[in-house]
C-alpha positions as semicolon CSV with decimal commas, in nm:
position;residue;x (nm);y (nm);z (nm)
1;M;-19,498;-0,027;15,242
2;K;-19,553;0,306;15,428
3;N;-19,434;0,156;15,755
4;K;-19,120;0,021;15,581
5;K;-19,042;0,370;15,451
6;I;-19,092;0,521;15,799
7;T;-18,860;0,262;15,941
8;I;-18,595;0,331;15,678
9;F;-18,629;0,705;15,748
10;L;-18,584;0,668;16,121
11;I;-18,287;0,427;16,088
12;S;-18,128;0,667;15,839
13;I;-18,165;0,965;16,082
14;V;-18,004;0,758;16,360
15;A;-17,726;0,650;16,128
16;L;-17,658;1,009;16,012
17;L;-17,646;1,143;16,368
18;T;-17,409;0,862;16,470
19;F;-17,196;0,922;16,161
20;F;-17,189;1,298;16,227
21;F;-17,067;1,239;16,588
22;L;-16,801;0,987;16,476
23;T;-16,676;1,205;16,191
24;K;-16,643;1,506;16,413
25;N;-16,436;1,321;16,672
26;L;-16,233;1,082;16,458
27;S;-15,878;1,163;16,349
28;V;-15,671;1,027;16,061
29;N;-15,430;0,876;16,316
30;I;-15,705;0,667;16,470
31;L;-15,811;0,540;16,130
32;D;-15,453;0,458;16,044
33;N;-15,408;0,261;16,363
34;L;-15,726;0,064;16,289
35;G;-15,629;0,012;15,929
36;L;-15,950;0,185;15,817
37;N;-15,796;0,475;15,616
38;L;-15,889;0,414;15,254
39;P;-15,611;0,452;14,999
40;L;-15,701;0,671;14,700
41;P;-15,727;0,380;14,445
42;L;-15,970;0,193;14,669
43;F;-16,169;0,510;14,743
44;T;-16,186;0,571;14,363
45;I;-16,316;0,219;14,289
46;I;-16,578;0,231;14,567
47;I;-16,719;0,576;14,474
48;A;-16,712;0,499;14,097
49;L;-16,888;0,165;14,150
50;I;-17,161;0,331;14,362
51;D;-17,194;0,600;14,094
52;G;-17,207;0,338;13,820
53;F;-17,535;0,198;13,957
54;N;-17,706;0,513;13,853
55;P;-18,083;0,478;13,788
56;C;-18,072;0,735;13,504
57;N;-17,809;0,547;13,311
58;L;-17,975;0,213;13,390
59;F;-18,310;0,349;13,276
60;V;-18,175;0,462;12,936
61;L;-17,975;0,147;12,878
62;T;-18,248;-0,102;12,980
63;L;-18,499;0,090;12,765
64;L;-18,259;0,081;12,471
65;L;-18,192;-0,287;12,532
66;S;-18,557;-0,383;12,553
67;L;-18,636;-0,207;12,227
68;M;-18,334;-0,361;12,054
69;L;-18,434;-0,709;12,163
70;T;-18,783;-0,663;12,013
71;E;-18,640;-0,547;11,681
72;S;-18,349;-0,791;11,645
73;H;-18,179;-1,090;11,810
74;S;-17,847;-1,021;11,630
75;R;-17,591;-1,020;11,912
76;K;-17,340;-0,848;11,685
77;K;-17,568;-0,548;11,628
78;I;-17,678;-0,532;11,989
79;Y;-17,316;-0,532;12,100
80;L;-17,235;-0,269;11,838
81;V;-17,503;-0,029;11,961
82;G;-17,445;-0,105;12,327
83;F;-17,071;-0,063;12,331
84;S;-17,082;0,244;12,104
85;F;-17,324;0,393;12,364
86;I;-17,094;0,297;12,654
87;I;-16,773;0,432;12,488
88;V;-16,938;0,773;12,433
89;I;-17,066;0,779;12,793
90;Y;-16,716;0,702;12,911
91;L;-16,553;0,979;12,705
92;F;-16,824;1,232;12,792
93;Y;-16,788;1,187;13,167
94;F;-16,407;1,167;13,152
95;L;-16,403;1,509;12,974
96;F;-16,669;1,641;13,216
97;M;-16,457;1,537;13,513
98;A;-16,134;1,658;13,356
99;T;-16,292;2,001;13,307
100;W;-16,390;2,019;13,677
101;L;-16,045;1,890;13,776
102;N;-15,876;2,178;13,590
103;I;-16,121;2,433;13,731
104;F;-16,060;2,308;14,085
105;K;-15,679;2,293;14,037
106;Y;-15,680;2,649;13,900
107;I;-15,877;2,779;14,195
108;G;-15,699;2,556;14,449
109;F;-15,874;2,336;14,705
110;I;-15,947;2,630;14,936
111;D;-16,193;2,618;15,218
112;P;-16,476;2,799;15,034
113;L;-16,449;2,547;14,750
114;R;-16,446;2,257;14,990
115;I;-16,750;2,389;15,178
116;G;-16,929;2,458;14,846
117;I;-16,875;2,099;14,731
118;A;-16,987;1,969;15,069
119;I;-17,310;2,176;15,045
120;I;-17,374;2,050;14,693
121;A;-17,319;1,691;14,810
122;I;-17,551;1,733;15,108
123;T;-17,820;1,909;14,903
124;A;-17,805;1,656;14,619
125;G;-17,804;1,376;14,879
126;I;-18,122;1,501;15,045
127;I;-18,297;1,546;14,706
128;N;-18,198;1,197;14,597
129;C;-18,304;1,042;14,930
130;K;-18,643;1,216;14,883
131;E;-18,713;0,997;14,575
132;L;-18,782;0,695;14,795
133;F;-19,062;0,874;14,969
134;Y;-19,186;1,121;14,700
135;Y;-19,080;0,978;14,365
136;R;-19,023;1,251;14,100
137;K;-19,230;1,498;14,303
138;G;-19,116;1,854;14,373
139;I;-18,743;1,919;14,314
140;T;-18,579;1,620;14,148
141;L;-18,247;1,530;13,997
142;M;-18,407;1,250;13,785
143;V;-18,439;1,287;13,404
144;Q;-18,700;1,557;13,351
145;D;-19,042;1,446;13,208
146;K;-18,997;1,692;12,911
147;H;-18,681;1,503;12,811
148;V;-18,821;1,149;12,844
149;G;-19,033;1,174;12,522
150;P;-18,751;1,293;12,296
151;L;-18,515;1,039;12,458
152;K;-18,753;0,752;12,386
153;R;-18,800;0,867;12,026
154;K;-18,419;0,867;11,972
155;I;-18,396;0,523;12,130
156;Q;-18,675;0,393;11,906
157;H;-18,496;0,539;11,601
158;V;-18,177;0,350;11,695
159;A;-18,372;0,027;11,754
160;K;-18,533;0,048;11,411
161;L;-18,199;0,105;11,241
162;I;-18,079;-0,239;11,373
163;N;-18,261;-0,411;11,088
164;K;-18,262;-0,139;10,827
165;G;-17,953;0,081;10,869
166;S;-17,593;0,025;10,770
167;T;-17,326;-0,035;11,029
168;L;-17,193;0,319;11,012
169;T;-17,543;0,469;11,037
170;L;-17,608;0,250;11,339
171;I;-17,288;0,358;11,513
172;G;-17,356;0,724;11,428
173;A;-17,707;0,707;11,568
174;S;-17,581;0,536;11,883
175;I;-17,322;0,806;11,935
176;V;-17,588;1,083;11,893
177;L;-17,812;0,906;12,137
178;A;-17,535;0,865;12,392
179;I;-17,443;1,237;12,373
180;F;-17,806;1,342;12,403
181;A;-17,866;1,103;12,695
182;S;-17,548;1,224;12,868
183;L;-17,661;1,593;12,846
184;V;-18,016;1,505;12,963
185;E;-17,888;1,293;13,252
186;L;-17,630;1,545;13,373
187;P;-17,833;1,681;13,668
188;C;-17,896;1,319;13,769
189;T;-17,533;1,195;13,733
190;A;-17,313;1,498;13,811
191;G;-17,311;1,467;14,191
192;F;-17,051;1,199;14,248
193;P;-16,816;1,313;13,975
194;I;-16,801;1,668;14,117
195;I;-16,752;1,537;14,475
196;Y;-16,479;1,292;14,368
197;T;-16,302;1,545;14,152
198;G;-16,303;1,790;14,441
199;V;-16,149;1,530;14,670
200;L;-15,896;1,430;14,405
201;T;-15,788;1,794;14,367
202;G;-15,712;1,810;14,739
203;V;-15,473;1,511;14,719
204;I;-15,113;1,588;14,631
205;L;-14,981;1,352;14,364
206;E;-14,630;1,324;14,228
207;N;-14,716;1,377;13,862
208;S;-15,009;1,565;13,704
209;L;-15,067;1,269;13,475
210;F;-15,173;1,058;13,776
211;Y;-15,485;1,279;13,820
212;Y;-15,606;1,186;13,472
213;L;-15,515;0,821;13,531
214;Y;-15,740;0,829;13,838
215;L;-16,017;0,982;13,624
216;A;-15,969;0,708;13,367
217;L;-15,995;0,446;13,640
218;Y;-16,304;0,613;13,788
219;N;-16,484;0,620;13,457
220;L;-16,387;0,264;13,369
221;I;-16,545;0,144;13,697
222;Y;-16,835;0,383;13,639
223;V;-16,935;0,214;13,307
224;L;-16,866;-0,139;13,442
225;P;-17,228;-0,210;13,534
226;L;-17,336;-0,100;13,180
227;I;-17,069;-0,325;13,028
228;I;-17,195;-0,622;13,230
229;I;-17,556;-0,560;13,128
230;I;-17,465;-0,533;12,758
231;S;-17,237;-0,837;12,780
232;L;-17,520;-1,043;12,918
233;L;-17,747;-0,913;12,639
234;G;-18,006;-0,788;12,886
235;Y;-18,073;-1,132;13,042
236;I;-18,055;-0,968;13,383
237;F;-18,355;-0,751;13,309
238;H;-18,518;-0,989;13,060
239;G;-18,585;-0,705;12,819
240;K;-18,779;-0,509;13,081
241;Q;-18,718;-0,155;13,200
242;I;-18,587;-0,093;13,548
243;S;-18,887;-0,044;13,781
244;K;-18,969;0,283;13,960
245;R;-18,930;0,111;14,295
246;T;-18,576;-0,003;14,206
247;M;-18,487;0,339;14,068
248;S;-18,608;0,515;14,382
249;L;-18,417;0,269;14,605
250;I;-18,090;0,316;14,407
251;K;-18,141;0,691;14,423
252;Y;-18,188;0,669;14,802
253;I;-17,874;0,459;14,857
254;G;-17,667;0,697;14,633
255;G;-17,815;1,000;14,797
256;F;-17,738;0,868;15,148
257;I;-17,375;0,807;15,055
258;M;-17,361;1,160;14,906
259;L;-17,481;1,294;15,239
260;L;-17,208;1,098;15,422
261;L;-16,939;1,236;15,191
262;G;-17,077;1,588;15,221
263;I;-17,066;1,562;15,604
264;I;-16,706;1,446;15,592
265;L;-16,602;1,725;15,356
266;L;-16,778;1,980;15,572
267;I;-16,658;1,885;15,921
268;N;-16,353;1,668;15,890
269;P;-16,205;1,656;15,532
270;S;-15,878;1,510;15,654
271;L;-16,056;1,170;15,674
272;L;-16,059;1,177;15,292
273;G;-15,692;1,276;15,276
274;V;-15,756;1,640;15,177
């Protein structure tokens, strides 16, 4: 396992150096001629989908799902809890991104802001990549240990309400859980939304409404993996929590992509259309 990690590290370094060289020397015209310049809708879908496979969200949802399946086999109640949870997650992150959008548009996509976002992306990317080699050690953007206990207790409370609580009580508890989980997960999940919102700010759109439509699309794609998991009633994970190895690998992949986006924003932002 150690040799595999060393191999991954060395390949990643070579890939980063190659990417840095290409990014520095590529121009938008070259990409256009090759047909490789991503349109904004496709860029939105790709980044949101990558962001959607977030280990923190998957950890909370699979834990919630596993406890629900032990308490009840009622699909109706499981769907009720699951989709209430997802709707709140969607609204929370839409408002979070809309707030950043308005802040960035007020300031303007000036060079200091672009460089700041790039530094955040590169820093967060390095920290997330670190999880593959030193899981939850040192500085981490994973859910903090001090929050895991309260989070599990809230999830257990919701799971117990499946058999005993009324429908309204169950929905209310699911909403409270989703808000608490969103706040706890924020350091873990904020990277891509801030990067994407910064890029979106730098793109000139005909109507201000289009910015919010892109945010709506982003967040719809973002919750898509959660919707699929709930729709399949947890059969993918068979009622088990996502493993540490899987979480660290997902973190590494997400972190590596953050690094790439940070490099582009830092040395050649025109490749992203900003």
